[in-house]
PDBQT receptor file of N, H, CA, C and O in Angstrom, charges set to zero:
ATOM      1  N   UNK A   1     101.168  93.567 107.873  1.00  0.00    +0.000 N 
ATOM      2  CA  UNK A   1     101.460  94.767 108.625  1.00  0.00    +0.000 C 
ATOM      3  C   UNK A   1     101.370  95.996 107.727  1.00  0.00    +0.000 C 
ATOM      4  O   UNK A   1     100.763  96.993 108.117  1.00  0.00    +0.000 OA
ATOM      5  N   UNK A   2     101.958  95.949 106.536  1.00  0.00    +0.000 N 
ATOM      6  H   UNK A   2     102.451  95.139 106.219  1.00  0.00    +0.000 HD
ATOM      7  CA  UNK A   2     101.925  97.098 105.647  1.00  0.00    +0.000 C 
ATOM      8  C   UNK A   2     100.528  97.387 105.118  1.00  0.00    +0.000 C 
ATOM      9  O   UNK A   2     100.200  98.540 104.839  1.00  0.00    +0.000 OA
ATOM     10  N   UNK A   3      99.697  96.350 104.975  1.00  0.00    +0.000 N 
ATOM     11  H   UNK A   3      99.964  95.413 105.201  1.00  0.00    +0.000 HD
ATOM     12  CA  UNK A   3      98.334  96.607 104.532  1.00  0.00    +0.000 C 
ATOM     13  C   UNK A   3      97.569  97.404 105.578  1.00  0.00    +0.000 C 
ATOM     14  O   UNK A   3      96.645  98.144 105.241  1.00  0.00    +0.000 OA
ATOM     15  N   UNK A   4      97.945  97.259 106.844  1.00  0.00    +0.000 N 
ATOM     16  H   UNK A   4      98.695  96.658 107.118  1.00  0.00    +0.000 HD
ATOM     17  CA  UNK A   4      97.334  98.067 107.908  1.00  0.00    +0.000 C 
ATOM     18  C   UNK A   4      97.690  99.538 107.727  1.00  0.00    +0.000 C 
ATOM     19  O   UNK A   4      96.864 100.419 107.967  1.00  0.00    +0.000 OA
ATOM     20  N   UNK A   5      98.918  99.797 107.304  1.00  0.00    +0.000 N 
ATOM     21  H   UNK A   5      99.590  99.082 107.109  1.00  0.00    +0.000 HD
ATOM     22  CA  UNK A   5      99.343 101.178 107.067  1.00  0.00    +0.000 C 
ATOM     23  C   UNK A   5      98.517 101.779 105.937  1.00  0.00    +0.000 C 
ATOM     24  O   UNK A   5      98.052 102.915 106.034  1.00  0.00    +0.000 OA
ATOM     25  N   UNK A   6      98.339 101.020 104.876  1.00  0.00    +0.000 N 
ATOM     26  H   UNK A   6      98.716 100.097 104.797  1.00  0.00    +0.000 HD
ATOM     27  CA  UNK A   6      97.557 101.514 103.737  1.00  0.00    +0.000 C 
ATOM     28  C   UNK A   6      96.132 101.821 104.161  1.00  0.00    +0.000 C 
ATOM     29  O   UNK A   6      95.590 102.869 103.807  1.00  0.00    +0.000 OA
ATOM     30  N   UNK A   7      95.514 100.908 104.924  1.00  0.00    +0.000 N 
ATOM     31  H   UNK A   7      95.954 100.057 105.211  1.00  0.00    +0.000 HD
ATOM     32  CA  UNK A   7      94.144 101.128 105.389  1.00  0.00    +0.000 C 
ATOM     33  C   UNK A   7      94.068 102.355 106.282  1.00  0.00    +0.000 C 
ATOM     34  O   UNK A   7      93.134 103.149 106.173  1.00  0.00    +0.000 OA
ATOM     35  N   UNK A   8      95.041 102.510 107.160  1.00  0.00    +0.000 N 
ATOM     36  H   UNK A   8      95.800 101.865 107.249  1.00  0.00    +0.000 HD
ATOM     37  CA  UNK A   8      95.055 103.664 108.067  1.00  0.00    +0.000 C 
ATOM     38  C   UNK A   8      95.163 104.961 107.272  1.00  0.00    +0.000 C 
ATOM     39  O   UNK A   8      94.458 105.930 107.555  1.00  0.00    +0.000 OA
ATOM     40  N   UNK A   9      96.047 104.975 106.277  1.00  0.00    +0.000 N 
ATOM     41  H   UNK A   9      96.619 104.188 106.048  1.00  0.00    +0.000 HD
ATOM     42  CA  UNK A   9      96.217 106.184 105.475  1.00  0.00    +0.000 C 
ATOM     43  C   UNK A   9      94.973 106.485 104.658  1.00  0.00    +0.000 C 
ATOM     44  O   UNK A   9      94.626 107.652 104.477  1.00  0.00    +0.000 OA
ATOM     45  N   UNK A  10      94.292 105.455 104.159  1.00  0.00    +0.000 N 
ATOM     46  H   UNK A  10      94.574 104.507 104.307  1.00  0.00    +0.000 HD
ATOM     47  CA  UNK A  10      93.049 105.671 103.429  1.00  0.00    +0.000 C 
ATOM     48  C   UNK A  10      92.008 106.316 104.336  1.00  0.00    +0.000 C 
ATOM     49  O   UNK A  10      91.337 107.270 103.942  1.00  0.00    +0.000 OA
ATOM     50  N   UNK A  11      91.878 105.792 105.552  1.00  0.00    +0.000 N 
ATOM     51  H   UNK A  11      92.423 105.017 105.872  1.00  0.00    +0.000 HD
ATOM     52  CA  UNK A  11      90.906 106.352 106.490  1.00  0.00    +0.000 C 
ATOM     53  C   UNK A  11      91.282 107.773 106.883  1.00  0.00    +0.000 C 
ATOM     54  O   UNK A  11      90.414 108.634 107.030  1.00  0.00    +0.000 OA
ATOM     55  N   UNK A  12      92.587 108.017 107.053  1.00  0.00    +0.000 N 
ATOM     56  H   UNK A  12      93.292 107.318 106.934  1.00  0.00    +0.000 HD
ATOM     57  CA  UNK A  12      93.046 109.363 107.396  1.00  0.00    +0.000 C 
ATOM     58  C   UNK A  12      92.711 110.330 106.272  1.00  0.00    +0.000 C 
ATOM     59  O   UNK A  12      92.251 111.445 106.518  1.00  0.00    +0.000 OA
ATOM     60  N   UNK A  13      92.944 109.895 105.025  1.00  0.00    +0.000 N 
ATOM     61  H   UNK A  13      93.318 108.989 104.824  1.00  0.00    +0.000 HD
ATOM     62  CA  UNK A  13      92.645 110.767 103.887  1.00  0.00    +0.000 C 
ATOM     63  C   UNK A  13      91.150 111.062 103.818  1.00  0.00    +0.000 C 
ATOM     64  O   UNK A  13      90.751 112.186 103.517  1.00  0.00    +0.000 OA
ATOM     65  N   UNK A  14      90.329 110.060 104.094  1.00  0.00    +0.000 N 
ATOM     66  H   UNK A  14      90.653 109.147 104.338  1.00  0.00    +0.000 HD
ATOM     67  CA  UNK A  14      88.882 110.271 104.093  1.00  0.00    +0.000 C 
ATOM     68  C   UNK A  14      88.484 111.295 105.148  1.00  0.00    +0.000 C 
ATOM     69  O   UNK A  14      87.642 112.157 104.898  1.00  0.00    +0.000 OA
ATOM     70  N   UNK A  15      89.093 111.198 106.326  1.00  0.00    +0.000 N 
ATOM     71  H   UNK A  15      89.777 110.498 106.528  1.00  0.00    +0.000 HD
ATOM     72  CA  UNK A  15      88.821 112.145 107.402  1.00  0.00    +0.000 C 
ATOM     73  C   UNK A  15      89.259 113.548 106.997  1.00  0.00    +0.000 C 
ATOM     74  O   UNK A  15      88.562 114.524 107.276  1.00  0.00    +0.000 OA
ATOM     75  N   UNK A  16      90.418 113.651 106.338  1.00  0.00    +0.000 N 
ATOM     76  H   UNK A  16      90.984 112.858 106.112  1.00  0.00    +0.000 HD
ATOM     77  CA  UNK A  16      90.903 114.955 105.904  1.00  0.00    +0.000 C 
ATOM     78  C   UNK A  16      89.939 115.605 104.920  1.00  0.00    +0.000 C 
ATOM     79  O   UNK A  16      89.747 116.821 104.949  1.00  0.00    +0.000 OA
ATOM     80  N   UNK A  17      89.337 114.807 104.057  1.00  0.00    +0.000 N 
ATOM     81  H   UNK A  17      89.493 113.820 104.033  1.00  0.00    +0.000 HD
ATOM     82  CA  UNK A  17      88.400 115.355 103.076  1.00  0.00    +0.000 C 
ATOM     83  C   UNK A  17      87.198 116.011 103.753  1.00  0.00    +0.000 C 
ATOM     84  O   UNK A  17      86.635 116.966 103.220  1.00  0.00    +0.000 OA
ATOM     85  N   UNK A  18      86.806 115.515 104.907  1.00  0.00    +0.000 N 
ATOM     86  H   UNK A  18      87.264 114.738 105.340  1.00  0.00    +0.000 HD
ATOM     87  CA  UNK A  18      85.641 116.034 105.605  1.00  0.00    +0.000 C 
ATOM     88  C   UNK A  18      86.019 117.176 106.549  1.00  0.00    +0.000 C 
ATOM     89  O   UNK A  18      85.346 118.207 106.571  1.00  0.00    +0.000 OA
ATOM     90  N   UNK A  19      87.086 117.002 107.328  1.00  0.00    +0.000 N 
ATOM     91  H   UNK A  19      87.632 116.164 107.310  1.00  0.00    +0.000 HD
ATOM     92  CA  UNK A  19      87.401 117.929 108.417  1.00  0.00    +0.000 C 
ATOM     93  C   UNK A  19      88.201 119.154 107.977  1.00  0.00    +0.000 C 
ATOM     94  O   UNK A  19      88.004 120.238 108.528  1.00  0.00    +0.000 OA
ATOM     95  N   UNK A  20      89.092 119.011 107.009  1.00  0.00    +0.000 N 
ATOM     96  H   UNK A  20      89.252 118.131 106.562  1.00  0.00    +0.000 HD
ATOM     97  CA  UNK A  20      90.003 120.101 106.690  1.00  0.00    +0.000 C 
ATOM     98  C   UNK A  20      89.370 121.393 106.212  1.00  0.00    +0.000 C 
ATOM     99  O   UNK A  20      89.798 122.464 106.641  1.00  0.00    +0.000 OA
ATOM    100  N   UNK A  21      88.380 121.341 105.352  1.00  0.00    +0.000 N 
ATOM    101  H   UNK A  21      88.033 120.471 105.004  1.00  0.00    +0.000 HD
ATOM    102  CA  UNK A  21      87.863 122.623 104.870  1.00  0.00    +0.000 C 
ATOM    103  C   UNK A  21      87.410 123.569 105.986  1.00  0.00    +0.000 C 
ATOM    104  O   UNK A  21      87.501 124.788 105.836  1.00  0.00    +0.000 OA
ATOM    105  N   UNK A  22      86.933 123.031 107.080  1.00  0.00    +0.000 N 
ATOM    106  H   UNK A  22      86.859 122.041 107.202  1.00  0.00    +0.000 HD
ATOM    107  CA  UNK A  22      86.472 123.900 108.154  1.00  0.00    +0.000 C 
ATOM    108  C   UNK A  22      87.562 124.228 109.163  1.00  0.00    +0.000 C 
ATOM    109  O   UNK A  22      87.390 125.158 109.950  1.00  0.00    +0.000 OA
ATOM    110  N   UNK A  23      88.688 123.497 109.173  1.00  0.00    +0.000 N 
ATOM    111  H   UNK A  23      88.828 122.742 108.533  1.00  0.00    +0.000 HD
ATOM    112  CA  UNK A  23      89.715 123.686 110.194  1.00  0.00    +0.000 C 
ATOM    113  C   UNK A  23      90.934 124.466 109.723  1.00  0.00    +0.000 C 
ATOM    114  O   UNK A  23      91.617 125.077 110.545  1.00  0.00    +0.000 OA
ATOM    115  N   UNK A  24      91.223 124.466 108.444  1.00  0.00    +0.000 N 
ATOM    116  H   UNK A  24      90.668 123.970 107.776  1.00  0.00    +0.000 HD
ATOM    117  CA  UNK A  24      92.479 125.052 107.984  1.00  0.00    +0.000 C 
ATOM    118  C   UNK A  24      92.276 125.841 106.698  1.00  0.00    +0.000 C 
ATOM    119  O   UNK A  24      91.259 125.719 106.014  1.00  0.00    +0.000 OA
ATOM    120  N   UNK A  25      93.286 126.658 106.395  1.00  0.00    +0.000 N 
ATOM    121  H   UNK A  25      94.112 126.757 106.950  1.00  0.00    +0.000 HD
ATOM    122  CA  UNK A  25      93.256 127.411 105.153  1.00  0.00    +0.000 C 
ATOM    123  C   UNK A  25      93.566 126.521 103.964  1.00  0.00    +0.000 C 
ATOM    124  O   UNK A  25      93.980 125.372 104.124  1.00  0.00    +0.000 OA
ATOM    125  N   UNK A  26      93.364 127.058 102.777  1.00  0.00    +0.000 N 
ATOM    126  H   UNK A  26      93.028 127.991 102.647  1.00  0.00    +0.000 HD
ATOM    127  CA  UNK A  26      93.557 126.295 101.544  1.00  0.00    +0.000 C 
ATOM    128  C   UNK A  26      95.006 125.843 101.370  1.00  0.00    +0.000 C 
ATOM    129  O   UNK A  26      95.252 124.728 100.910  1.00  0.00    +0.000 OA
ATOM    130  N   UNK A  27      95.960 126.688 101.729  1.00  0.00    +0.000 N 
ATOM    131  H   UNK A  27      95.760 127.594 102.103  1.00  0.00    +0.000 HD
ATOM    132  CA  UNK A  27      97.378 126.327 101.602  1.00  0.00    +0.000 C 
ATOM    133  C   UNK A  27      97.758 125.164 102.488  1.00  0.00    +0.000 C 
ATOM    134  O   UNK A  27      98.462 124.249 102.061  1.00  0.00    +0.000 OA
ATOM    135  N   UNK A  28      97.288 125.200 103.728  1.00  0.00    +0.000 N 
ATOM    136  H   UNK A  28      96.716 125.943 104.075  1.00  0.00    +0.000 HD
ATOM    137  CA  UNK A  28      97.586 124.128 104.659  1.00  0.00    +0.000 C 
ATOM    138  C   UNK A  28      96.890 122.844 104.228  1.00  0.00    +0.000 C 
ATOM    139  O   UNK A  28      97.457 121.757 104.335  1.00  0.00    +0.000 OA
ATOM    140  N   UNK A  29      95.668 122.971 103.743  1.00  0.00    +0.000 N 
ATOM    141  H   UNK A  29      95.207 123.854 103.656  1.00  0.00    +0.000 HD
ATOM    142  CA  UNK A  29      94.944 121.800 103.249  1.00  0.00    +0.000 C 
ATOM    143  C   UNK A  29      95.698 121.162 102.084  1.00  0.00    +0.000 C 
ATOM    144  O   UNK A  29      95.812 119.939 102.019  1.00  0.00    +0.000 OA
ATOM    145  N   UNK A  30      96.209 121.976 101.170  1.00  0.00    +0.000 N 
ATOM    146  H   UNK A  30      96.116 122.971 101.223  1.00  0.00    +0.000 HD
ATOM    147  CA  UNK A  30      96.970 121.455 100.034  1.00  0.00    +0.000 C 
ATOM    148  C   UNK A  30      98.236 120.752 100.513  1.00  0.00    +0.000 C 
ATOM    149  O   UNK A  30      98.597 119.694  99.998  1.00  0.00    +0.000 OA
ATOM    150  N   UNK A  31      98.909 121.341 101.496  1.00  0.00    +0.000 N 
ATOM    151  H   UNK A  31      98.616 122.201 101.915  1.00  0.00    +0.000 HD
ATOM    152  CA  UNK A  31     100.100 120.718 102.080  1.00  0.00    +0.000 C 
ATOM    153  C   UNK A  31      99.769 119.348 102.669  1.00  0.00    +0.000 C 
ATOM    154  O   UNK A  31     100.483 118.375 102.428  1.00  0.00    +0.000 OA
ATOM    155  N   UNK A  32      98.698 119.277 103.430  1.00  0.00    +0.000 N 
ATOM    156  H   UNK A  32      98.117 120.067 103.626  1.00  0.00    +0.000 HD
ATOM    157  CA  UNK A  32      98.325 118.006 104.050  1.00  0.00    +0.000 C 
ATOM    158  C   UNK A  32      97.922 116.969 103.001  1.00  0.00    +0.000 C 
ATOM    159  O   UNK A  32      98.228 115.785 103.148  1.00  0.00    +0.000 OA
ATOM    160  N   UNK A  33      97.249 117.402 101.961  1.00  0.00    +0.000 N 
ATOM    161  H   UNK A  33      97.001 118.363 101.841  1.00  0.00    +0.000 HD
ATOM    162  CA  UNK A  33      96.879 116.465 100.890  1.00  0.00    +0.000 C 
ATOM    163  C   UNK A  33      98.118 115.922 100.182  1.00  0.00    +0.000 C 
ATOM    164  O   UNK A  33      98.194 114.730  99.885  1.00  0.00    +0.000 OA
ATOM    165  N   UNK A  34      99.094 116.803  99.910  1.00  0.00    +0.000 N 
ATOM    166  H   UNK A  34      99.032 117.772 100.151  1.00  0.00    +0.000 HD
ATOM    167  CA  UNK A  34     100.341 116.337  99.281  1.00  0.00    +0.000 C 
ATOM    168  C   UNK A  34     101.066 115.355 100.203  1.00  0.00    +0.000 C 
ATOM    169  O   UNK A  34     101.571 114.324  99.758  1.00  0.00    +0.000 OA
ATOM    170  N   UNK A  35     101.109 115.689 101.483  1.00  0.00    +0.000 N 
ATOM    171  H   UNK A  35     100.700 116.527 101.845  1.00  0.00    +0.000 HD
ATOM    172  CA  UNK A  35     101.773 114.823 102.449  1.00  0.00    +0.000 C 
ATOM    173  C   UNK A  35     101.074 113.474 102.531  1.00  0.00    +0.000 C 
ATOM    174  O   UNK A  35     101.735 112.436 102.556  1.00  0.00    +0.000 OA
ATOM    175  N   UNK A  36      99.754 113.477 102.573  1.00  0.00    +0.000 N 
ATOM    176  H   UNK A  36      99.217 114.320 102.552  1.00  0.00    +0.000 HD
ATOM    177  CA  UNK A  36      98.997 112.215 102.606  1.00  0.00    +0.000 C 
ATOM    178  C   UNK A  36      99.255 111.408 101.341  1.00  0.00    +0.000 C 
ATOM    179  O   UNK A  36      99.393 110.186 101.401  1.00  0.00    +0.000 OA
ATOM    180  N   UNK A  37      99.320 112.082 100.201  1.00  0.00    +0.000 N 
ATOM    181  H   UNK A  37      99.208 113.074 100.153  1.00  0.00    +0.000 HD
ATOM    182  CA  UNK A  37      99.613 111.398  98.946  1.00  0.00    +0.000 C 
ATOM    183  C   UNK A  37     100.994 110.758  98.956  1.00  0.00    +0.000 C 
ATOM    184  O   UNK A  37     101.168 109.638  98.477  1.00  0.00    +0.000 OA
ATOM    185  N   UNK A  38     101.969 111.467  99.501  1.00  0.00    +0.000 N 
ATOM    186  H   UNK A  38     101.827 112.377  99.890  1.00  0.00    +0.000 HD
ATOM    187  CA  UNK A  38     103.325 110.921  99.589  1.00  0.00    +0.000 C 
ATOM    188  C   UNK A  38     103.359 109.711 100.523  1.00  0.00    +0.000 C 
ATOM    189  O   UNK A  38     104.034 108.722 100.237  1.00  0.00    +0.000 OA
ATOM    190  N   UNK A  39     102.639 109.790 101.626  1.00  0.00    +0.000 N 
ATOM    191  H   UNK A  39     102.091 110.593 101.858  1.00  0.00    +0.000 HD
ATOM    192  CA  UNK A  39     102.574 108.664 102.564  1.00  0.00    +0.000 C 
ATOM    193  C   UNK A  39     101.940 107.458 101.892  1.00  0.00    +0.000 C 
ATOM    194  O   UNK A  39     102.417 106.334 102.049  1.00  0.00    +0.000 OA
ATOM    195  N   UNK A  40     100.870 107.684 101.144  1.00  0.00    +0.000 N 
ATOM    196  H   UNK A  40     100.482 108.597 101.016  1.00  0.00    +0.000 HD
ATOM    197  CA  UNK A  40     100.221 106.583 100.429  1.00  0.00    +0.000 C 
ATOM    198  C   UNK A  40     101.154 105.971  99.389  1.00  0.00    +0.000 C 
ATOM    199  O   UNK A  40     101.200 104.750  99.239  1.00  0.00    +0.000 OA
ATOM    200  N   UNK A  41     101.897 106.808  98.672  1.00  0.00    +0.000 N 
ATOM    201  H   UNK A  41     101.860 107.800  98.794  1.00  0.00    +0.000 HD
ATOM    202  CA  UNK A  41     102.844 106.296  97.687  1.00  0.00    +0.000 C 
ATOM    203  C   UNK A  41     103.876 105.388  98.341  1.00  0.00    +0.000 C 
ATOM    204  O   UNK A  41     104.187 104.316  97.822  1.00  0.00    +0.000 OA
ATOM    205  N   UNK A  42     104.402 105.818  99.476  1.00  0.00    +0.000 N 
ATOM    206  H   UNK A  42     104.149 106.689  99.897  1.00  0.00    +0.000 HD
ATOM    207  CA  UNK A  42     105.398 105.018 100.194  1.00  0.00    +0.000 C 
ATOM    208  C   UNK A  42     104.778 103.718 100.695  1.00  0.00    +0.000 C 
ATOM    209  O   UNK A  42     105.386 102.654 100.584  1.00  0.00    +0.000 OA
ATOM    210  N   UNK A  43     103.585 103.803 101.237  1.00  0.00    +0.000 N 
ATOM    211  H   UNK A  43     103.091 104.668 101.327  1.00  0.00    +0.000 HD
ATOM    212  CA  UNK A  43     102.918 102.601 101.758  1.00  0.00    +0.000 C 
ATOM    213  C   UNK A  43     102.652 101.597 100.645  1.00  0.00    +0.000 C 
ATOM    214  O   UNK A  43     102.848 100.396 100.830  1.00  0.00    +0.000 OA
ATOM    215  N   UNK A  44     102.205 102.084  99.485  1.00  0.00    +0.000 N 
ATOM    216  H   UNK A  44     102.046 103.059  99.334  1.00  0.00    +0.000 HD
ATOM    217  CA  UNK A  44     101.932 101.185  98.358  1.00  0.00    +0.000 C 
ATOM    218  C   UNK A  44     103.227 100.539  97.880  1.00  0.00    +0.000 C 
ATOM    219  O   UNK A  44     103.249  99.343  97.588  1.00  0.00    +0.000 OA
ATOM    220  N   UNK A  45     104.317 101.322  97.795  1.00  0.00    +0.000 N 
ATOM    221  H   UNK A  45     104.300 102.294  98.032  1.00  0.00    +0.000 HD
ATOM    222  CA  UNK A  45     105.602 100.749  97.393  1.00  0.00    +0.000 C 
ATOM    223  C   UNK A  45     106.054  99.669  98.368  1.00  0.00    +0.000 C 
ATOM    224  O   UNK A  45     106.597  98.645  97.953  1.00  0.00    +0.000 OA
ATOM    225  N   UNK A  46     105.833  99.892  99.661  1.00  0.00    +0.000 N 
ATOM    226  H   UNK A  46     105.393 100.724  99.998  1.00  0.00    +0.000 HD
ATOM    227  CA  UNK A  46     106.201  98.895 100.671  1.00  0.00    +0.000 C 
ATOM    228  C   UNK A  46     105.387  97.617 100.509  1.00  0.00    +0.000 C 
ATOM    229  O   UNK A  46     105.929  96.516 100.607  1.00  0.00    +0.000 OA
ATOM    230  N   UNK A  47     104.100  97.759 100.263  1.00  0.00    +0.000 N 
ATOM    231  H   UNK A  47     103.660  98.654 100.183  1.00  0.00    +0.000 HD
ATOM    232  CA  UNK A  47     103.240  96.578 100.068  1.00  0.00    +0.000 C 
ATOM    233  C   UNK A  47     103.692  95.808  98.832  1.00  0.00    +0.000 C 
ATOM    234  O   UNK A  47     103.791  94.581  98.866  1.00  0.00    +0.000 OA
ATOM    235  N   UNK A  48     103.965  96.521  97.744  1.00  0.00    +0.000 N 
ATOM    236  H   UNK A  48     103.885  97.517  97.716  1.00  0.00    +0.000 HD
ATOM    237  CA  UNK A  48     104.427  95.866  96.515  1.00  0.00    +0.000 C 
ATOM    238  C   UNK A  48     105.755  95.161  96.764  1.00  0.00    +0.000 C 
ATOM    239  O   UNK A  48     105.956  94.037  96.303  1.00  0.00    +0.000 OA
ATOM    240  N   UNK A  49     106.649  95.802  97.481  1.00  0.00    +0.000 N 
ATOM    241  H   UNK A  49     106.485  96.715  97.856  1.00  0.00    +0.000 HD
ATOM    242  CA  UNK A  49     107.942  95.196  97.799  1.00  0.00    +0.000 C 
ATOM    243  C   UNK A  49     107.761  93.928  98.628  1.00  0.00    +0.000 C 
ATOM    244  O   UNK A  49     108.414  92.916  98.372  1.00  0.00    +0.000 OA
ATOM    245  N   UNK A  50     106.881  93.983  99.615  1.00  0.00    +0.000 N 
ATOM    246  H   UNK A  50     106.350  94.805  99.823  1.00  0.00    +0.000 HD
ATOM    247  CA  UNK A  50     106.612  92.803 100.443  1.00  0.00    +0.000 C 
ATOM    248  C   UNK A  50     106.023  91.672  99.609  1.00  0.00    +0.000 C 
ATOM    249  O   UNK A  50     106.413  90.515  99.764  1.00  0.00    +0.000 OA
ATOM    250  N   UNK A  51     105.085  92.004  98.726  1.00  0.00    +0.000 N 
ATOM    251  H   UNK A  51     104.768  92.944  98.601  1.00  0.00    +0.000 HD
ATOM    252  CA  UNK A  51     104.476  90.980  97.876  1.00  0.00    +0.000 C 
ATOM    253  C   UNK A  51     105.498  90.370  96.915  1.00  0.00    +0.000 C 
ATOM    254  O   UNK A  51     105.505  89.158  96.704  1.00  0.00    +0.000 OA
ATOM    255  N   UNK A  52     106.358  91.204  96.335  1.00  0.00    +0.000 N 
ATOM    256  H   UNK A  52     106.352  92.190  96.506  1.00  0.00    +0.000 HD
ATOM    257  CA  UNK A  52     107.412  90.689  95.463  1.00  0.00    +0.000 C 
ATOM    258  C   UNK A  52     108.307  89.726  96.231  1.00  0.00    +0.000 C 
ATOM    259  O   UNK A  52     108.642  88.651  95.733  1.00  0.00    +0.000 OA
ATOM    260  N   UNK A  53     108.692  90.112  97.443  1.00  0.00    +0.000 N 
ATOM    261  H   UNK A  53     108.419  90.985  97.847  1.00  0.00    +0.000 HD
ATOM    262  CA  UNK A  53     109.557  89.264  98.256  1.00  0.00    +0.000 C 
ATOM    263  C   UNK A  53     108.871  87.938  98.556  1.00  0.00    +0.000 C 
ATOM    264  O   UNK A  53     109.491  86.880  98.451  1.00  0.00    +0.000 OA
ATOM    265  N   UNK A  54     107.602  87.988  98.927  1.00  0.00    +0.000 N 
ATOM    266  H   UNK A  54     107.098  88.848  99.012  1.00  0.00    +0.000 HD
ATOM    267  CA  UNK A  54     106.857  86.761  99.242  1.00  0.00    +0.000 C 
ATOM    268  C   UNK A  54     106.743  85.875  98.013  1.00  0.00    +0.000 C 
ATOM    269  O   UNK A  54     106.981  84.670  98.093  1.00  0.00    +0.000 OA
ATOM    270  N   UNK A  55     106.383  86.457  96.881  1.00  0.00    +0.000 N 
ATOM    271  H   UNK A  55     106.189  87.436  96.816  1.00  0.00    +0.000 HD
ATOM    272  CA  UNK A  55     106.207  85.685  95.649  1.00  0.00    +0.000 C 
ATOM    273  C   UNK A  55     107.527  85.065  95.214  1.00  0.00    +0.000 C 
ATOM    274  O   UNK A  55     107.579  83.875  94.903  1.00  0.00    +0.000 OA
ATOM    275  N   UNK A  56     108.592  85.858  95.189  1.00  0.00    +0.000 N 
ATOM    276  H   UNK A  56     108.550  86.825  95.441  1.00  0.00    +0.000 HD
ATOM    277  CA  UNK A  56     109.863  85.330  94.718  1.00  0.00    +0.000 C 
ATOM    278  C   UNK A  56     110.473  84.350  95.710  1.00  0.00    +0.000 C 
ATOM    279  O   UNK A  56     111.154  83.412  95.296  1.00  0.00    +0.000 OA
ATOM    280  N   UNK A  57     110.247  84.541  97.014  1.00  0.00    +0.000 N 
ATOM    281  H   UNK A  57     109.694  85.303  97.350  1.00  0.00    +0.000 HD
ATOM    282  CA  UNK A  57     110.711  83.569  97.995  1.00  0.00    +0.000 C 
ATOM    283  C   UNK A  57     110.009  82.234  97.793  1.00  0.00    +0.000 C 
ATOM    284  O   UNK A  57     110.637  81.180  97.894  1.00  0.00    +0.000 OA
ATOM    285  N   UNK A  58     108.700  82.274  97.507  1.00  0.00    +0.000 N 
ATOM    286  H   UNK A  58     108.190  83.131  97.426  1.00  0.00    +0.000 HD
ATOM    287  CA  UNK A  58     107.949  81.055  97.267  1.00  0.00    +0.000 C 
ATOM    288  C   UNK A  58     108.414  80.375  95.984  1.00  0.00    +0.000 C 
ATOM    289  O   UNK A  58     108.544  79.152  95.941  1.00  0.00    +0.000 OA
ATOM    290  N   UNK A  59     108.668  81.174  94.921  1.00  0.00    +0.000 N 
ATOM    291  H   UNK A  59     108.562  82.168  94.956  1.00  0.00    +0.000 HD
ATOM    292  CA  UNK A  59     109.149  80.594  93.661  1.00  0.00    +0.000 C 
ATOM    293  C   UNK A  59     110.514  79.961  93.856  1.00  0.00    +0.000 C 
ATOM    294  O   UNK A  59     110.779  78.880  93.329  1.00  0.00    +0.000 OA
ATOM    295  N   UNK A  60     111.379  80.621  94.607  1.00  0.00    +0.000 N 
ATOM    296  H   UNK A  60     111.163  81.499  95.036  1.00  0.00    +0.000 HD
ATOM    297  CA  UNK A  60     112.706  80.091  94.882  1.00  0.00    +0.000 C 
ATOM    298  C   UNK A  60     112.597  78.794  95.683  1.00  0.00    +0.000 C 
ATOM    299  O   UNK A  60     113.325  77.838  95.418  1.00  0.00    +0.000 OA
ATOM    300  N   UNK A  61     111.701  78.759  96.648  1.00  0.00    +0.000 N 
ATOM    301  H   UNK A  61     111.109  79.536  96.863  1.00  0.00    +0.000 HD
ATOM    302  CA  UNK A  61     111.502  77.554  97.447  1.00  0.00    +0.000 C 
ATOM    303  C   UNK A  61     110.978  76.412  96.587  1.00  0.00    +0.000 C 
ATOM    304  O   UNK A  61     111.388  75.265  96.762  1.00  0.00    +0.000 OA
ATOM    305  N   UNK A  62     110.071  76.718  95.653  1.00  0.00    +0.000 N 
ATOM    306  H   UNK A  62     109.738  77.650  95.510  1.00  0.00    +0.000 HD
ATOM    307  CA  UNK A  62     109.519  75.682  94.777  1.00  0.00    +0.000 C 
ATOM    308  C   UNK A  62     110.617  75.105  93.856  1.00  0.00    +0.000 C 
ATOM    309  O   UNK A  62     110.652  73.904  93.586  1.00  0.00    +0.000 OA
ATOM    310  N   UNK A  63     111.490  75.976  93.392  1.00  0.00    +0.000 N 
ATOM    311  H   UNK A  63     111.462  76.952  93.610  1.00  0.00    +0.000 HD
ATOM    312  CA  UNK A  63     112.544  75.533  92.475  1.00  0.00    +0.000 C 
ATOM    313  C   UNK A  63     113.579  74.690  93.210  1.00  0.00    +0.000 C 
ATOM    314  O   UNK A  63     114.072  73.702  92.666  1.00  0.00    +0.000 OA
ATOM    315  N   UNK A  64     113.912  75.071  94.432  1.00  0.00    +0.000 N 
ATOM    316  H   UNK A  64     113.512  75.874  94.874  1.00  0.00    +0.000 HD
ATOM    317  CA  UNK A  64     114.946  74.344  95.178  1.00  0.00    +0.000 C 
ATOM    318  C   UNK A  64     114.417  73.097  95.870  1.00  0.00    +0.000 C 
ATOM    319  O   UNK A  64     115.202  72.284  96.356  1.00  0.00    +0.000 OA
ATOM    320  N   UNK A  65     113.109  72.935  95.922  1.00  0.00    +0.000 N 
ATOM    321  H   UNK A  65     112.471  73.596  95.527  1.00  0.00    +0.000 HD
ATOM    322  CA  UNK A  65     112.540  71.751  96.600  1.00  0.00    +0.000 C 
ATOM    323  C   UNK A  65     112.603  70.517  95.763  1.00  0.00    +0.000 C 
ATOM    324  O   UNK A  65     112.166  69.452  96.199  1.00  0.00    +0.000 OA
TER     325      UNK A  65
């Protein structure tokens, strides 16, 4: 599920790179880029957290089995 968020944000950022220069001023474009960057940071942290949980749950299961 979280990998879908990352993919969506990547595609959104790609769209922003093409569409923003003609639709908004430089200040607004910078704001949107910072916001997209923050969203990507959060999404990546969530994916890493999910992977850590999966890996450690599997290791715990292997040890207790």
